[in-house]
C-alpha positions as CSV (number, residue, x, y, z in Angstrom):
1,M,73.5,12.8,29.1
2,A,70.1,14.4,29.8
3,K,71.7,17.7,28.3
4,K,72.4,15.4,25.1
5,K,69.0,14.5,24.8
6,R,67.3,18.3,25.6
7,K,69.6,19.2,22.3
8,Q,68.4,16.2,20.4
9,V,64.9,17.2,21.5
10,R,65.1,20.7,20.7
11,R,66.9,19.8,16.8
12,R,64.3,17.3,16.2
13,K,61.8,20.8,16.7
14,K,63.4,22.8,15.1
15,T,64.0,21.1,12.7
16,S,59.9,20.1,12.4
17,T,59.5,23.3,12.3
18,G,61.2,24.1,9.5
19,R,60.1,21.2,7.4
20,I,56.6,23.0,8.7
21,Y,57.3,26.9,6.9
22,V,58.8,25.4,4.3
23,A,55.3,23.3,3.7
24,V,53.2,26.7,4.8
25,I,55.2,28.4,2.2
26,M,55.2,26.3,-0.9
27,L,51.8,25.8,-0.5
28,F,51.5,29.5,-0.2
29,M,53.3,29.5,-3.4
30,I,51.3,27.2,-5.1
31,G,48.1,29.1,-4.4
32,V,49.7,32.1,-5.4
33,M,50.8,30.3,-9.0
34,T,47.3,28.4,-9.6
35,V,45.5,32.5,-9.1
36,Q,48.0,34.2,-11.3
37,I,47.4,30.7,-14.1
38,V,43.9,31.2,-13.6
39,R,43.8,35.4,-14.3
40,L,45.8,34.9,-17.3
41,Y,43.5,31.6,-18.9
42,D,40.8,34.2,-18.7
43,K,42.9,37.3,-19.7
44,N,44.0,34.6,-22.7
45,E,40.5,34.1,-23.7
46,E,39.2,37.9,-23.5
47,L,41.4,38.1,-26.3
48,K,40.8,35.5,-28.2
49,K,37.6,37.0,-28.4
50,K,39.0,40.2,-29.4
51,E,41.2,38.6,-31.7
52,E,37.9,37.2,-33.4
53,T,35.8,40.2,-33.6
54,L,38.8,42.5,-34.9
55,Q,39.0,40.1,-37.3
56,T,35.2,40.0,-38.3
57,Q,35.6,44.0,-38.9
58,L,39.1,43.9,-40.9
59,D,37.2,41.6,-43.3
60,A,34.4,43.3,-43.4
61,A,36.6,46.4,-44.4
62,N,37.8,44.6,-46.6
63,E,34.9,43.8,-48.3
64,K,34.0,47.4,-48.8
65,S,37.7,48.6,-49.8
66,Q,37.2,46.7,-52.5
67,Q,33.6,47.0,-53.6
68,L,34.9,50.7,-53.4
69,K,37.7,49.6,-55.3
70,E,35.1,47.7,-58.0
71,Q,32.4,51.0,-58.1
72,E,35.7,53.6,-58.4
73,D,36.6,51.9,-61.6
74,Y,33.1,51.5,-62.6
75,V,32.6,55.8,-62.6
76,G,36.1,55.7,-64.5
77,S,34.7,53.7,-67.4
78,D,33.2,54.4,-70.7
79,E,29.9,53.0,-69.4
80,Y,29.7,55.1,-66.9
81,I,29.8,58.3,-68.1
82,E,27.8,57.4,-71.1
83,N,25.3,57.0,-68.8
84,E,25.1,59.4,-66.9
85,A,25.6,62.0,-70.2
86,S,22.1,60.0,-71.0
87,Q,20.3,60.0,-68.3
88,K,21.5,63.4,-66.3
89,L,22.0,65.8,-70.0
90,G,20.1,64.1,-72.2
91,L,22.6,63.5,-74.9
92,T,22.4,60.3,-77.0
93,H,24.4,59.0,-79.5
94,D,23.9,59.6,-83.7
95,N,22.6,56.8,-84.1
96,W,20.3,56.1,-81.4
97,I,16.2,56.3,-81.5
98,I,14.4,58.3,-78.8
99,F,11.1,57.2,-77.5
100,R,9.0,59.3,-75.2
101,Q,6.0,59.3,-73.7
102,K,2.9,61.3,-74.3
103,E,1.9,63.5,-71.5
104,D,-1.3,63.0,-70.7
């Protein structure tokens, strides 16, 4: 009978020791997962900020592109050509009257 009690005691010790090991491993895994979740959350926040910055830059670039397109359309117009010809080259239409200031 004494042998049976010793075996039962050993089995209980092994079972409780196994449960402790499992609990420690589970706590370790929970700790590792928590750290990984926090890292991913921080990285996600950082990427959101970067996305906002890049979106702002994209909007600015699109606006600049639109301005350049409008400038290109204006430079190709007859109005621009006439304006530049009259200012830089002194050319005029036949029906224009030119007023010049007297130089003192």
